N, CA, C and O atoms as CSV, one atom per row, in Angstrom:
chain,resi,resn,atom,element,x,y,z
A,1,MET,N,N,12.809,-24.303,6.063
A,1,MET,CA,C,12.565,-23.381,4.971
A,1,MET,C,C,13.702,-23.514,3.958
A,1,MET,O,O,14.868,-23.662,4.322
A,2,ASN,N,N,13.340,-23.458,2.709
A,2,ASN,CA,C,14.302,-23.571,1.629
A,2,ASN,C,C,14.794,-22.158,1.267
A,2,ASN,O,O,14.177,-21.467,0.456
A,3,TRP,N,N,15.903,-21.744,1.875
A,3,TRP,CA,C,16.390,-20.373,1.721
A,3,TRP,C,C,16.822,-20.055,0.304
A,3,TRP,O,O,16.635,-18.933,-0.168
A,4,LYS,N,N,17.391,-21.023,-0.371
A,4,LYS,CA,C,17.808,-20.804,-1.756
A,4,LYS,C,C,16.585,-20.499,-2.629
A,4,LYS,O,O,16.596,-19.551,-3.415
A,5,ARG,N,N,15.549,-21.299,-2.483
A,5,ARG,CA,C,14.308,-21.080,-3.239
A,5,ARG,C,C,13.612,-19.787,-2.801
A,5,ARG,O,O,13.020,-19.082,-3.618
A,6,LEU,N,N,13.692,-19.489,-1.506
A,6,LEU,CA,C,13.094,-18.251,-0.997
A,6,LEU,C,C,13.730,-17.034,-1.653
A,6,LEU,O,O,13.024,-16.133,-2.108
A,7,LEU,N,N,15.066,-17.001,-1.706
A,7,LEU,CA,C,15.760,-15.869,-2.312
A,7,LEU,C,C,15.497,-15.797,-3.816
A,7,LEU,O,O,15.366,-14.703,-4.365
A,8,LEU,N,N,15.419,-16.925,-4.474
A,8,LEU,CA,C,15.084,-16.957,-5.890
A,8,LEU,C,C,13.657,-16.447,-6.114
A,8,LEU,O,O,13.396,-15.711,-7.065
A,9,THR,N,N,12.757,-16.837,-5.247
A,9,THR,CA,C,11.372,-16.371,-5.322
A,9,THR,C,C,11.311,-14.860,-5.123
A,9,THR,O,O,10.624,-14.159,-5.866
A,10,ALA,N,N,12.027,-14.364,-4.125
A,10,ALA,CA,C,12.042,-12.917,-3.857
A,10,ALA,C,C,12.579,-12.153,-5.067
A,10,ALA,O,O,12.041,-11.106,-5.427
A,11,LEU,N,N,13.625,-12.666,-5.688
A,11,LEU,CA,C,14.187,-12.022,-6.878
A,11,LEU,C,C,13.165,-12.008,-8.023
A,11,LEU,O,O,12.999,-10.990,-8.695
A,12,ALA,N,N,12.494,-13.119,-8.239
A,12,ALA,CA,C,11.496,-13.203,-9.312
A,12,ALA,C,C,10.311,-12.277,-9.036
A,12,ALA,O,O,9.787,-11.644,-9.953
A,13,VAL,N,N,9.893,-12.199,-7.774
A,13,VAL,CA,C,8.806,-11.279,-7.404
A,13,VAL,C,C,9.249,-9.842,-7.655
A,13,VAL,O,O,8.480,-9.040,-8.185
A,14,PHE,N,N,10.482,-9.511,-7.280
A,14,PHE,CA,C,11.009,-8.170,-7.511
A,14,PHE,C,C,10.976,-7.829,-9.001
A,14,PHE,O,O,10.536,-6.743,-9.378
A,15,ILE,N,N,11.429,-8.734,-9.831
A,15,ILE,CA,C,11.441,-8.495,-11.278
A,15,ILE,C,C,10.015,-8.321,-11.802
A,15,ILE,O,O,9.752,-7.425,-12.604
A,16,ALA,N,N,9.100,-9.172,-11.351
A,16,ALA,CA,C,7.695,-9.067,-11.777
A,16,ALA,C,C,7.102,-7.719,-11.371
A,16,ALA,O,O,6.382,-7.094,-12.149
A,17,LEU,N,N,7.403,-7.279,-10.162
A,17,LEU,CA,C,6.874,-5.994,-9.702
A,17,LEU,C,C,7.480,-4.830,-10.475
A,17,LEU,O,O,6.777,-3.878,-10.812
A,18,GLN,N,N,8.774,-4.898,-10.758
A,18,GLN,CA,C,9.419,-3.823,-11.524
A,18,GLN,C,C,8.822,-3.741,-12.934
A,18,GLN,O,O,8.535,-2.650,-13.426
A,19,LEU,N,N,8.640,-4.885,-13.571
A,19,LEU,CA,C,8.065,-4.896,-14.926
A,19,LEU,C,C,6.633,-4.370,-14.934
A,19,LEU,O,O,6.277,-3.543,-15.774
A,20,THR,N,N,5.823,-4.843,-14.011
A,20,THR,CA,C,4.426,-4.391,-13.982
A,20,THR,C,C,4.326,-2.930,-13.549
A,20,THR,O,O,3.457,-2.207,-14.037
A,21,ASP,N,N,5.194,-2.482,-12.645
A,21,ASP,CA,C,5.222,-1.054,-12.292
A,21,ASP,C,C,5.533,-0.210,-13.514
A,21,ASP,O,O,4.896,0.820,-13.736
A,22,PHE,N,N,6.497,-0.633,-14.300
A,22,PHE,CA,C,6.854,0.103,-15.511
A,22,PHE,C,C,5.653,0.204,-16.456
A,22,PHE,O,O,5.338,1.284,-16.956
A,23,ILE,N,N,4.996,-0.914,-16.692
A,23,ILE,CA,C,3.843,-0.919,-17.599
A,23,ILE,C,C,2.730,-0.022,-17.064
A,23,ILE,O,O,2.166,0.781,-17.808
A,24,ILE,N,N,2.418,-0.154,-15.795
A,24,ILE,CA,C,1.300,0.593,-15.202
A,24,ILE,C,C,1.621,2.075,-15.079
A,24,ILE,O,O,0.874,2.926,-15.563
A,25,HIS,N,N,2.742,2.376,-14.425
A,25,HIS,CA,C,3.002,3.767,-14.066
A,25,HIS,C,C,3.724,4.567,-15.145
A,25,HIS,O,O,3.478,5.765,-15.285
A,26,SER,N,N,4.606,3.932,-15.905
A,26,SER,CA,C,5.340,4.672,-16.940
A,26,SER,C,C,4.620,4.686,-18.282
A,26,SER,O,O,4.858,5.576,-19.099
A,27,ARG,N,N,3.766,3.739,-18.513
A,27,ARG,CA,C,3.063,3.673,-19.795
A,27,ARG,C,C,1.583,4.032,-19.648
A,27,ARG,O,O,1.127,5.018,-20.226
A,28,MET,N,N,0.843,3.251,-18.890
A,28,MET,CA,C,-0.601,3.431,-18.811
A,28,MET,C,C,-1.011,4.736,-18.121
A,28,MET,O,O,-1.956,5.394,-18.557
A,29,LEU,N,N,-0.320,5.107,-17.065
A,29,LEU,CA,C,-0.745,6.268,-16.271
A,29,LEU,C,C,0.125,7.505,-16.456
A,29,LEU,O,O,-0.034,8.477,-15.717
A,30,SER,N,N,1.029,7.495,-17.409
A,30,SER,CA,C,1.968,8.616,-17.546
A,30,SER,C,C,1.260,9.941,-17.821
A,30,SER,O,O,1.659,10.970,-17.275
A,31,GLU,N,N,0.229,9.940,-18.647
A,31,GLU,CA,C,-0.498,11.189,-18.930
A,31,GLU,C,C,-1.217,11.699,-17.691
A,31,GLU,O,O,-1.201,12.897,-17.411
A,32,THR,N,N,-1.840,10.809,-16.956
A,32,THR,CA,C,-2.523,11.194,-15.718
A,32,THR,C,C,-1.528,11.791,-14.743
A,32,THR,O,O,-1.801,12.827,-14.136
A,33,TYR,N,N,-0.383,11.156,-14.585
A,33,TYR,CA,C,0.639,11.660,-13.669
A,33,TYR,C,C,1.191,13.003,-14.120
A,33,TYR,O,O,1.490,13.856,-13.284
A,34,SER,N,N,1.334,13.208,-15.430
A,34,SER,CA,C,1.814,14.496,-15.937
A,34,SER,C,C,0.846,15.615,-15.573
A,34,SER,O,O,1.267,16.696,-15.161
A,35,LEU,N,N,-0.442,15.358,-15.723
A,35,LEU,CA,C,-1.444,16.360,-15.349
A,35,LEU,C,C,-1.386,16.670,-13.858
A,35,LEU,O,O,-1.449,17.833,-13.459
A,36,LEU,N,N,-1.269,15.650,-13.051
A,36,LEU,CA,C,-1.201,15.851,-11.600
A,36,LEU,C,C,0.086,16.571,-11.209
A,36,LEU,O,O,0.090,17.391,-10.290
A,37,GLN,N,N,1.161,16.267,-11.898
A,37,GLN,CA,C,2.434,16.923,-11.617
A,37,GLN,C,C,2.360,18.400,-11.977
A,37,GLN,O,O,2.891,19.245,-11.257
A,38,ASN,N,N,1.707,18.710,-13.085
A,38,ASN,CA,C,1.532,20.111,-13.491
A,38,ASN,C,C,0.677,20.886,-12.500
A,38,ASN,O,O,0.789,22.107,-12.396
A,39,ASN,N,N,-0.178,20.173,-11.771
A,39,ASN,CA,C,-1.022,20.811,-10.755
A,39,ASN,C,C,-0.356,20.832,-9.382
A,39,ASN,O,O,-0.978,21.223,-8.395
A,40,GLY,N,N,0.895,20.415,-9.317
A,40,GLY,CA,C,1.639,20.477,-8.067
A,40,GLY,C,C,1.375,19.351,-7.085
A,40,GLY,O,O,1.763,19.451,-5.921
A,41,VAL,N,N,0.724,18.282,-7.523
A,41,VAL,CA,C,0.430,17.165,-6.630
A,41,VAL,C,C,1.681,16.344,-6.355
A,41,VAL,O,O,1.890,15.885,-5.232
A,42,PHE,N,N,2.513,16.157,-7.374
A,42,PHE,CA,C,3.716,15.341,-7.243
A,42,PHE,C,C,4.970,16.201,-7.277
A,42,PHE,O,O,4.943,17.351,-7.715
A,43,ARG,N,N,6.053,15.631,-6.812
A,43,ARG,CA,C,7.360,16.285,-6.930
A,43,ARG,C,C,7.689,16.481,-8.408
A,43,ARG,O,O,7.149,15.778,-9.262
A,44,PRO,N,N,8.570,17.432,-8.714
A,44,PRO,CA,C,9.056,17.533,-10.098
A,44,PRO,C,C,9.749,16.229,-10.504
A,44,PRO,O,O,10.326,15.536,-9.666
A,45,GLU,N,N,9.684,15.909,-11.789
A,45,GLU,CA,C,10.205,14.629,-12.279
A,45,GLU,C,C,11.681,14.415,-11.931
A,45,GLU,O,O,12.081,13.313,-11.554
A,46,ALA,N,N,12.478,15.463,-12.058
A,46,ALA,CA,C,13.914,15.337,-11.750
A,46,ALA,C,C,14.121,14.983,-10.275
A,46,ALA,O,O,15.001,14.191,-9.937
A,47,GLU,N,N,13.320,15.564,-9.420
A,47,GLU,CA,C,13.432,15.266,-7.987
A,47,GLU,C,C,12.996,13.829,-7.694
A,47,GLU,O,O,13.617,13.134,-6.890
A,48,MET,N,N,11.925,13.397,-8.351
A,48,MET,CA,C,11.486,12.007,-8.182
A,48,MET,C,C,12.568,11.039,-8.646
A,48,MET,O,O,12.821,10.020,-8.005
A,49,THR,N,N,13.197,11.369,-9.758
A,49,THR,CA,C,14.265,10.515,-10.289
A,49,THR,C,C,15.409,10.398,-9.288
A,49,THR,O,O,15.990,9.325,-9.126
A,50,ASP,N,N,15.734,11.504,-8.615
A,50,ASP,CA,C,16.795,11.478,-7.601
A,50,ASP,C,C,16.467,10.531,-6.454
A,50,ASP,O,O,17.372,9.953,-5.850
A,51,TYR,N,N,15.187,10.366,-6.149
A,51,TYR,CA,C,14.760,9.512,-5.033
A,51,TYR,C,C,14.319,8.113,-5.478
A,51,TYR,O,O,13.847,7.327,-4.657
A,52,MET,N,N,14.468,7.802,-6.748
A,52,MET,CA,C,14.006,6.506,-7.252
A,52,MET,C,C,14.682,5.333,-6.547
A,52,MET,O,O,14.094,4.258,-6.429
A,53,TRP,N,N,15.895,5.531,-6.085
A,53,TRP,CA,C,16.596,4.459,-5.381
A,53,TRP,C,C,15.820,4.010,-4.144
A,53,TRP,O,O,15.880,2.841,-3.765
A,54,VAL,N,N,15.091,4.935,-3.515
A,54,VAL,CA,C,14.304,4.584,-2.331
A,54,VAL,C,C,13.221,3.581,-2.715
A,54,VAL,O,O,12.985,2.609,-1.997
A,55,MET,N,N,12.563,3.818,-3.849
A,55,MET,CA,C,11.513,2.895,-4.297
A,55,MET,C,C,12.093,1.528,-4.651
A,55,MET,O,O,11.444,0.505,-4.437
A,56,ILE,N,N,13.299,1.507,-5.187
A,56,ILE,CA,C,13.934,0.226,-5.501
A,56,ILE,C,C,14.227,-0.538,-4.212
A,56,ILE,O,O,13.972,-1.739,-4.129
A,57,VAL,N,N,14.757,0.152,-3.215
A,57,VAL,CA,C,15.058,-0.493,-1.930
A,57,VAL,C,C,13.778,-1.000,-1.275
A,57,VAL,O,O,13.748,-2.126,-0.779
A,58,THR,N,N,12.721,-0.188,-1.262
A,58,THR,CA,C,11.479,-0.635,-0.619
A,58,THR,C,C,10.852,-1.800,-1.383
A,58,THR,O,O,10.218,-2.665,-0.778
A,59,THR,N,N,11.022,-1.831,-2.699
A,59,THR,CA,C,10.500,-2.958,-3.475
A,59,THR,C,C,11.306,-4.229,-3.205
A,59,THR,O,O,10.747,-5.326,-3.202
A,60,ILE,N,N,12.597,-4.090,-2.982
A,60,ILE,CA,C,13.416,-5.241,-2.600
A,60,ILE,C,C,12.951,-5.785,-1.252
A,60,ILE,O,O,12.773,-6.992,-1.092
A,61,VAL,N,N,12.756,-4.904,-0.298
A,61,VAL,CA,C,12.286,-5.324,1.035
A,61,VAL,C,C,10.909,-5.967,0.917
A,61,VAL,O,O,10.671,-7.032,1.487
A,62,PHE,N,N,10.001,-5.327,0.181
A,62,PHE,CA,C,8.662,-5.881,-0.001
A,62,PHE,C,C,8.727,-7.265,-0.641
A,62,PHE,O,O,8.054,-8.192,-0.191
A,63,SER,N,N,9.536,-7.402,-1.689
A,63,SER,CA,C,9.640,-8.677,-2.405
A,63,SER,C,C,10.147,-9.789,-1.496
A,63,SER,O,O,9.654,-10.916,-1.545
A,64,PHE,N,N,11.139,-9.462,-0.665
A,64,PHE,CA,C,11.654,-10.468,0.254
A,64,PHE,C,C,10.569,-10.913,1.229
A,64,PHE,O,O,10.353,-12.112,1.409
A,65,PHE,N,N,9.890,-9.964,1.857
A,65,PHE,CA,C,8.882,-10.345,2.851
A,65,PHE,C,C,7.643,-10.956,2.212
A,65,PHE,O,O,6.991,-11.802,2.824
A,66,PHE,N,N,7.308,-10.547,1.003
A,66,PHE,CA,C,6.228,-11.193,0.264
A,66,PHE,C,C,6.554,-12.681,0.104
A,66,PHE,O,O,5.721,-13.544,0.383
A,67,ALA,N,N,7.776,-12.963,-0.348
A,67,ALA,CA,C,8.210,-14.354,-0.539
A,67,ALA,C,C,8.349,-15.089,0.798
A,67,ALA,O,O,7.981,-16.259,0.901
A,68,PHE,N,N,8.875,-14.414,1.813
A,68,PHE,CA,C,9.081,-15.023,3.120
A,68,PHE,C,C,7.749,-15.453,3.749
A,68,PHE,O,O,7.622,-16.572,4.245
A,69,ILE,N,N,6.767,-14.559,3.723
A,69,ILE,CA,C,5.463,-14.889,4.311
A,69,ILE,C,C,4.793,-15.997,3.506
A,69,ILE,O,O,4.149,-16.879,4.074
A,70,PHE,N,N,4.944,-15.952,2.172
A,70,PHE,CA,C,4.408,-17.039,1.343
A,70,PHE,C,C,5.028,-18.368,1.746
A,70,PHE,O,O,4.324,-19.364,1.913
A,71,ALA,N,N,6.356,-18.380,1.902
A,71,ALA,CA,C,7.059,-19.620,2.253
A,71,ALA,C,C,6.634,-20.126,3.633
A,71,ALA,O,O,6.494,-21.332,3.831
A,72,ARG,N,N,6.430,-19.220,4.580
A,72,ARG,CA,C,6.029,-19.625,5.935
A,72,ARG,C,C,4.652,-20.287,5.941
A,72,ARG,O,O,4.395,-21.191,6.736
A,73,GLY,N,N,3.772,-19.833,5.053
A,73,GLY,CA,C,2.429,-20.406,5.008
A,73,GLY,C,C,2.221,-21.379,3.865
A,73,GLY,O,O,1.088,-21.758,3.570
A,74,TYR,N,N,3.296,-21.785,3.224
A,74,TYR,CA,C,3.226,-22.633,2.037
A,74,TYR,C,C,2.420,-23.904,2.302
A,74,TYR,O,O,2.670,-24.629,3.264
A,75,GLU,N,N,1.445,-24.154,1.421
A,75,GLU,CA,C,0.606,-25.341,1.547
A,75,GLU,C,C,0.753,-26.293,0.369
A,75,GLU,O,O,0.211,-27.398,0.398
A,76,GLY,N,N,1.478,-25.883,-0.666
A,76,GLY,CA,C,1.677,-26.744,-1.832
A,76,GLY,C,C,0.437,-26.955,-2.671
A,76,GLY,O,O,0.245,-28.034,-3.233
A,77,ARG,N,N,-0.409,-25.943,-2.766
A,77,ARG,CA,C,-1.669,-26.079,-3.503
A,77,ARG,C,C,-1.621,-25.495,-4.907
A,77,ARG,O,O,-2.663,-25.332,-5.543
A,78,GLY,N,N,-0.431,-25.180,-5.400
A,78,GLY,CA,C,-0.290,-24.748,-6.785
A,78,GLY,C,C,-0.636,-23.291,-7.032
A,78,GLY,O,O,-0.559,-22.446,-6.140
A,79,LEU,N,N,-1.020,-23.025,-8.278
A,79,LEU,CA,C,-1.275,-21.653,-8.708
A,79,LEU,C,C,-2.363,-20.952,-7.909
A,79,LEU,O,O,-2.256,-19.760,-7.623
A,80,LEU,N,N,-3.399,-21.681,-7.552
A,80,LEU,CA,C,-4.492,-21.053,-6.807
A,80,LEU,C,C,-4.043,-20.568,-5.428
A,80,LEU,O,O,-4.595,-19.606,-4.893
A,81,GLU,N,N,-3.051,-21.229,-4.863
A,81,GLU,CA,C,-2.486,-20.756,-3.599
A,81,GLU,C,C,-1.833,-19.388,-3.819
A,81,GLU,O,O,-1.964,-18.493,-2.984
A,82,GLY,N,N,-1.137,-19.233,-4.933
A,82,GLY,CA,C,-0.517,-17.956,-5.258
A,82,GLY,C,C,-1.540,-16.867,-5.539
A,82,GLY,O,O,-1.372,-15.722,-5.118
A,83,VAL,N,N,-2.596,-17.226,-6.250
A,83,VAL,CA,C,-3.670,-16.260,-6.530
A,83,VAL,C,C,-4.311,-15.799,-5.222
A,83,VAL,O,O,-4.491,-14.603,-4.996
A,84,ARG,N,N,-4.648,-16.751,-4.372
A,84,ARG,CA,C,-5.271,-16.418,-3.081
A,84,ARG,C,C,-4.363,-15.534,-2.249
A,84,ARG,O,O,-4.819,-14.552,-1.664
A,85,TYR,N,N,-3.081,-15.871,-2.189
A,85,TYR,CA,C,-2.119,-15.077,-1.429
A,85,TYR,C,C,-2.016,-13.660,-2.000
A,85,TYR,O,O,-1.963,-12.690,-1.244
A,86,GLY,N,N,-1.986,-13.540,-3.325
A,86,GLY,CA,C,-1.938,-12.229,-3.954
A,86,GLY,C,C,-3.157,-11.380,-3.607
A,86,GLY,O,O,-3.035,-10.176,-3.386
A,87,ILE,N,N,-4.336,-12.009,-3.560
A,87,ILE,CA,C,-5.561,-11.288,-3.186
A,87,ILE,C,C,-5.475,-10.821,-1.739
A,87,ILE,O,O,-5.831,-9.682,-1.437
A,88,TYR,N,N,-5.010,-11.683,-0.842
A,88,TYR,CA,C,-4.868,-11.293,0.569
A,88,TYR,C,C,-3.928,-10.102,0.719
A,88,TYR,O,O,-4.241,-9.142,1.423
A,89,VAL,N,N,-2.780,-10.167,0.055
A,89,VAL,CA,C,-1.812,-9.064,0.140
A,89,VAL,C,C,-2.391,-7.815,-0.521
A,89,VAL,O,O,-2.140,-6.697,-0.071
A,90,GLY,N,N,-3.164,-8.005,-1.585
A,90,GLY,CA,C,-3.819,-6.867,-2.228
A,90,GLY,C,C,-4.705,-6.107,-1.268
A,90,GLY,O,O,-4.661,-4.878,-1.220
A,91,PHE,N,N,-5.517,-6.831,-0.496
A,91,PHE,CA,C,-6.367,-6.157,0.493
A,91,PHE,C,C,-5.539,-5.513,1.596
A,91,PHE,O,O,-5.828,-4.400,2.034
A,92,LEU,N,N,-4.516,-6.217,2.035
A,92,LEU,CA,C,-3.691,-5.729,3.132
A,92,LEU,C,C,-2.915,-4.471,2.758
A,92,LEU,O,O,-2.805,-3.545,3.562
A,93,VAL,N,N,-2.381,-4.435,1.548
A,93,VAL,CA,C,-1.476,-3.349,1.156
A,93,VAL,C,C,-2.118,-2.398,0.147
A,93,VAL,O,O,-2.199,-1.196,0.399
A,94,VAL,N,N,-2.568,-2.917,-0.978
A,94,VAL,CA,C,-3.000,-2.083,-2.097
A,94,VAL,C,C,-4.288,-1.337,-1.790
A,94,VAL,O,O,-4.355,-0.120,-1.964
A,95,PHE,N,N,-5.296,-2.044,-1.341
A,95,PHE,CA,C,-6.597,-1.426,-1.062
A,95,PHE,C,C,-6.440,-0.303,-0.045
A,95,PHE,O,O,-6.945,0.802,-0.243
A,96,VAL,N,N,-5.743,-0.593,1.036
A,96,VAL,CA,C,-5.575,0.382,2.113
A,96,VAL,C,C,-4.746,1.577,1.654
A,96,VAL,O,O,-5.160,2.722,1.839
A,97,SER,N,N,-3.579,1.326,1.058
A,97,SER,CA,C,-2.694,2.433,0.683
A,97,SER,C,C,-3.290,3.300,-0.426
A,97,SER,O,O,-3.086,4.514,-0.432
A,98,SER,N,N,-4.016,2.702,-1.355
A,98,SER,CA,C,-4.612,3.487,-2.442
A,98,SER,C,C,-5.679,4.437,-1.922
A,98,SER,O,O,-5.690,5.615,-2.282
A,99,PHE,N,N,-6.563,3.944,-1.089
A,99,PHE,CA,C,-7.602,4.835,-0.554
A,99,PHE,C,C,-7.030,5.836,0.444
A,99,PHE,O,O,-7.503,6.971,0.508
A,100,ASN,N,N,-6.031,5.445,1.216
A,100,ASN,CA,C,-5.404,6.405,2.122
A,100,ASN,C,C,-4.721,7.517,1.336
A,100,ASN,O,O,-4.782,8.678,1.741
A,101,SER,N,N,-4.078,7.189,0.231
A,101,SER,CA,C,-3.457,8.214,-0.616
A,101,SER,C,C,-4.512,9.155,-1.186
A,101,SER,O,O,-4.283,10.361,-1.276
A,102,PHE,N,N,-5.664,8.616,-1.570
A,102,PHE,CA,C,-6.764,9.442,-2.077
A,102,PHE,C,C,-7.227,10.438,-1.015
A,102,PHE,O,O,-7.534,11.588,-1.330
A,103,VAL,N,N,-7.277,10.002,0.229
A,103,VAL,CA,C,-7.718,10.880,1.313
A,103,VAL,C,C,-6.687,11.977,1.585
A,103,VAL,O,O,-7.057,13.129,1.811
A,104,ILE,N,N,-5.412,11.635,1.565
A,104,ILE,CA,C,-4.351,12.567,1.945
A,104,ILE,C,C,-4.009,13.551,0.830
A,104,ILE,O,O,-3.793,14.732,1.102
A,105,TYR,N,N,-3.956,13.093,-0.405
A,105,TYR,CA,C,-3.522,13.921,-1.527
A,105,TYR,C,C,-4.706,14.253,-2.433
A,105,TYR,O,O,-5.667,13.486,-2.495
A,106,PRO,N,N,-4.650,15.377,-3.131
A,106,PRO,CA,C,-5.758,15.735,-4.035
A,106,PRO,C,C,-5.706,14.929,-5.335
A,106,PRO,O,O,-5.362,15.450,-6.396
A,107,LEU,N,N,-6.051,13.665,-5.225
A,107,LEU,CA,C,-6.026,12.740,-6.362
A,107,LEU,C,C,-7.447,12.458,-6.833
A,107,LEU,O,O,-8.382,12.486,-6.033
A,108,PRO,N,N,-7.613,12.192,-8.105
A,108,PRO,CA,C,-8.943,11.798,-8.587
A,108,PRO,C,C,-9.359,10.450,-7.979
A,108,PRO,O,O,-8.543,9.542,-7.825
A,109,TYR,N,N,-10.632,10.350,-7.644
A,109,TYR,CA,C,-11.184,9.107,-7.098
A,109,TYR,C,C,-10.941,7.944,-8.064
A,109,TYR,O,O,-10.658,6.822,-7.644
A,110,SER,N,N,-11.056,8.228,-9.350
A,110,SER,CA,C,-10.851,7.180,-10.359
A,110,SER,C,C,-9.424,6.637,-10.305
A,110,SER,O,O,-9.212,5.450,-10.552
A,111,LEU,N,N,-8.440,7.484,-9.986
A,111,LEU,CA,C,-7.058,7.025,-9.905
A,111,LEU,C,C,-6.878,6.026,-8.762
A,111,LEU,O,O,-6.139,5.050,-8.893
A,112,ALA,N,N,-7.555,6.273,-7.646
A,112,ALA,CA,C,-7.486,5.316,-6.532
A,112,ALA,C,C,-7.975,3.949,-6.986
A,112,ALA,O,O,-7.375,2.933,-6.637
A,113,TRP,N,N,-9.047,3.907,-7.753
A,113,TRP,CA,C,-9.572,2.630,-8.241
A,113,TRP,C,C,-8.656,1.990,-9.274
A,113,TRP,O,O,-8.509,0.769,-9.309
A,114,ILE,N,N,-8.038,2.818,-10.117
A,114,ILE,CA,C,-7.068,2.268,-11.075
A,114,ILE,C,C,-5.899,1.651,-10.320
A,114,ILE,O,O,-5.440,0.564,-10.670
A,115,TRP,N,N,-5.415,2.336,-9.288
A,115,TRP,CA,C,-4.336,1.782,-8.466
A,115,TRP,C,C,-4.756,0.478,-7.798
A,115,TRP,O,O,-3.970,-0.467,-7.727
A,116,ILE,N,N,-5.984,0.426,-7.313
A,116,ILE,CA,C,-6.468,-0.783,-6.645
A,116,ILE,C,C,-6.535,-1.948,-7.631
A,116,ILE,O,O,-6.023,-3.032,-7.352
A,117,ILE,N,N,-7.156,-1.724,-8.765
A,117,ILE,CA,C,-7.298,-2.801,-9.748
A,117,ILE,C,C,-5.936,-3.259,-10.253
A,117,ILE,O,O,-5.649,-4.455,-10.284
A,118,SER,N,N,-5.097,-2.303,-10.649
A,118,SER,CA,C,-3.775,-2.683,-11.168
A,118,SER,C,C,-2.904,-3.285,-10.066
A,118,SER,O,O,-2.116,-4.194,-10.326
A,119,GLY,N,N,-3.041,-2.788,-8.850
A,119,GLY,CA,C,-2.277,-3.334,-7.724
A,119,GLY,C,C,-2.678,-4.764,-7.392
A,119,GLY,O,O,-1.825,-5.599,-7.090
A,120,PHE,N,N,-3.977,-5.046,-7.448
A,120,PHE,CA,C,-4.428,-6.416,-7.224
A,120,PHE,C,C,-3.888,-7.341,-8.304
A,120,PHE,O,O,-3.472,-8.463,-8.018
A,121,ILE,N,N,-3.896,-6.866,-9.553
A,121,ILE,CA,C,-3.331,-7.677,-10.636
A,121,ILE,C,C,-1.855,-7.949,-10.366
A,121,ILE,O,O,-1.384,-9.074,-10.535
A,122,GLN,N,N,-1.124,-6.912,-9.943
A,122,GLN,CA,C,0.299,-7.095,-9.617
A,122,GLN,C,C,0.491,-8.112,-8.498
A,122,GLN,O,O,1.354,-8.984,-8.598
A,123,MET,N,N,-0.296,-8.013,-7.443
A,123,MET,CA,C,-0.135,-8.926,-6.308
A,123,MET,C,C,-0.489,-10.355,-6.699
A,123,MET,O,O,0.140,-11.302,-6.228
A,124,ILE,N,N,-1.494,-10.515,-7.558
A,124,ILE,CA,C,-1.848,-11.856,-8.025
A,124,ILE,C,C,-0.720,-12.423,-8.882
A,124,ILE,O,O,-0.361,-13.592,-8.743
A,125,ILE,N,N,-0.162,-11.597,-9.770
A,125,ILE,CA,C,0.979,-12.052,-10.578
A,125,ILE,C,C,2.135,-12.444,-9.657
A,125,ILE,O,O,2.747,-13.495,-9.846
A,126,ALA,N,N,2.435,-11.612,-8.669
A,126,ALA,CA,C,3.523,-11.920,-7.731
A,126,ALA,C,C,3.228,-13.214,-6.969
A,126,ALA,O,O,4.135,-14.016,-6.744
A,127,GLY,N,N,1.981,-13.424,-6.574
A,127,GLY,CA,C,1.602,-14.654,-5.886
A,127,GLY,C,C,1.759,-15.874,-6.765
A,127,GLY,O,O,2.218,-16.921,-6.308
A,128,VAL,N,N,1.379,-15.745,-8.028
A,128,VAL,CA,C,1.541,-16.858,-8.968
A,128,VAL,C,C,3.027,-17.153,-9.175
A,128,VAL,O,O,3.437,-18.313,-9.204
A,129,VAL,N,N,3.829,-16.097,-9.317
A,129,VAL,CA,C,5.286,-16.283,-9.451
A,129,VAL,C,C,5.823,-17.039,-8.229
A,129,VAL,O,O,6.604,-17.980,-8.365
A,130,ALA,N,N,5.397,-16.617,-7.045
A,130,ALA,CA,C,5.863,-17.291,-5.816
A,130,ALA,C,C,5.430,-18.745,-5.810
A,130,ALA,O,O,6.210,-19.615,-5.422
A,131,SER,N,N,4.207,-19.028,-6.228
A,131,SER,CA,C,3.722,-20.409,-6.204
A,131,SER,C,C,4.437,-21.289,-7.226
A,131,SER,O,O,4.540,-22.501,-7.038
A,132,LEU,N,N,4.931,-20.683,-8.307
A,132,LEU,CA,C,5.658,-21.453,-9.308
A,132,LEU,C,C,7.095,-21.735,-8.910
A,132,LEU,O,O,7.662,-22.755,-9.301
A,133,ILE,N,N,7.689,-20.832,-8.132
A,133,ILE,CA,C,9.121,-20.961,-7.836
A,133,ILE,C,C,9.402,-21.567,-6.460
A,133,ILE,O,O,10.273,-22.427,-6.330
A,134,TYR,N,N,8.670,-21.124,-5.432
A,134,TYR,CA,C,9.012,-21.611,-4.088
A,134,TYR,C,C,8.573,-23.055,-3.895
A,134,TYR,O,O,7.440,-23.426,-4.200
A,135,LYS,N,N,9.472,-23.840,-3.395
A,135,LYS,CA,C,9.199,-25.232,-2.982
A,135,LYS,C,C,10.002,-25.467,-1.712
A,135,LYS,O,O,11.163,-25.067,-1.631
A,136,PRO,N,N,9.397,-26.110,-0.721
A,136,PRO,CA,C,10.164,-26.388,0.507
A,136,PRO,C,C,11.239,-27.439,0.244
A,136,PRO,O,O,11.221,-28.136,-0.770
A,137,LYS,N,N,12.165,-27.528,1.180
A,137,LYS,CA,C,13.201,-28.572,1.055
A,137,LYS,C,C,12.523,-29.930,1.081
A,137,LYS,O,O,11.607,-30.163,1.870
A,138,SER,N,N,12.973,-30.809,0.227
A,138,SER,CA,C,12.412,-32.153,0.231
A,138,SER,C,C,12.959,-32.914,1.432
A,138,SER,O,O,14.125,-32.770,1.799
A,139,THR,N,N,12.109,-33.715,2.028
A,139,THR,CA,C,12.523,-34.439,3.233
A,139,THR,C,C,12.933,-35.843,2.911
A,139,THR,O,O,13.311,-36.597,3.808
């Protein structure tokens, strides 16, 4: 395994996820989240801000293992390998967590679908990033 490329891939995936999270959650869904927060569904914004470091740490861990699993199964098939991997991770993580959140919390059904669609896009972008950056050690 090419550890240098793996760590570079994990860093790039982390950056891609942070950027897309910002666009999705801070821009596109901010009004929806404000309404839900006013209804007591979410923590107050100041409290969420205090815990934001937890989300950064979990995204770092996710990015590393996303890249690690990609590298372990690397087939060298280019961008489509990254797209396929992103779809697999989307089903494994995004589809399940979005619908489970809908069941547990009083969230609109439409929000679960927005999370699923945007999450799949994020995972595909992350997969493409991984396919562009990770390369095994040359023999």
